[in-house]
C-alpha positions as CSV (number, residue, x, y, z in Angstrom):
1,M,85.3,98.7,108.1
2,G,84.1,102.3,108.1
3,D,80.7,103.6,107.1
4,I,79.4,102.9,103.6
5,I,77.8,105.7,101.8
6,L,76.1,105.5,98.4
7,Y,76.1,108.8,96.5
8,T,73.1,108.7,94.3
9,T,70.7,110.6,92.1
10,H,68.5,107.4,91.7
11,C,69.6,107.0,88.1
12,P,69.4,103.5,86.6
13,K,73.0,102.6,87.7
14,C,72.3,104.0,91.1
15,K,69.3,101.7,91.4
16,V,71.5,98.7,90.4
17,L,74.0,99.5,93.2
18,T,71.2,99.9,95.7
19,L,69.7,96.6,94.7
20,K,73.1,94.8,94.9
21,L,73.8,96.3,98.3
22,N,70.4,95.2,99.6
23,Q,70.8,91.7,98.1
24,K,74.0,91.2,100.0
25,G,72.6,92.6,103.2
26,I,75.2,95.4,103.3
27,Q,74.1,98.3,105.5
28,F,74.6,101.7,103.9
29,T,73.4,105.3,104.0
30,E,72.4,107.3,100.9
31,C,73.6,110.8,100.1
32,E,71.5,112.7,97.5
33,D,73.1,116.1,98.2
34,T,74.8,117.2,95.0
35,A,76.7,119.9,96.8
36,V,78.3,117.3,99.1
37,M,79.1,115.2,96.0
38,R,80.8,118.2,94.4
39,E,82.8,118.9,97.6
40,K,84.1,115.3,97.4
41,G,85.1,115.8,93.8
42,L,82.6,113.3,92.4
43,Q,82.0,113.9,88.7
44,S,79.6,111.0,88.2
45,V,77.2,108.9,90.2
46,P,76.7,106.4,91.5
47,A,79.8,106.3,93.8
48,L,80.2,104.2,96.8
49,Q,82.3,105.3,99.8
50,V,83.8,102.5,101.9
51,G,85.6,104.0,104.8
52,E,87.9,106.7,103.2
53,E,87.9,105.1,99.7
54,I,85.4,106.2,97.0
55,L,84.6,103.6,94.3
56,D,83.1,104.3,90.9
57,F,80.3,102.1,89.6
58,T,82.6,99.4,88.2
59,H,84.8,99.1,91.3
60,A,81.7,99.3,93.6
61,V,80.1,96.4,91.8
62,A,83.3,94.4,92.1
63,W,83.6,95.2,95.8
64,I,79.9,94.3,96.4
65,N,80.3,91.0,94.5
66,G,83.3,90.1,96.6
67,R,81.4,90.4,99.8
68,P,79.7,87.4,101.4
69,T,75.9,87.5,101.7
70,S,74.8,88.3,105.2
């Protein structure tokens, strides 16, 4: 699996994803750079990049929930 990047502005939904990732023990990096987010074509946050795939909030929650706790 590739790197996991959370694109965040620390909004309430961003905090939910951060909490869920931490609860599952999933290692990730945060990107707070809105210029980078625009370059990637993101129109809303949070977004979770898993390898080459970028997931919106709903799909990111589903992905996290499907991971075993480490």
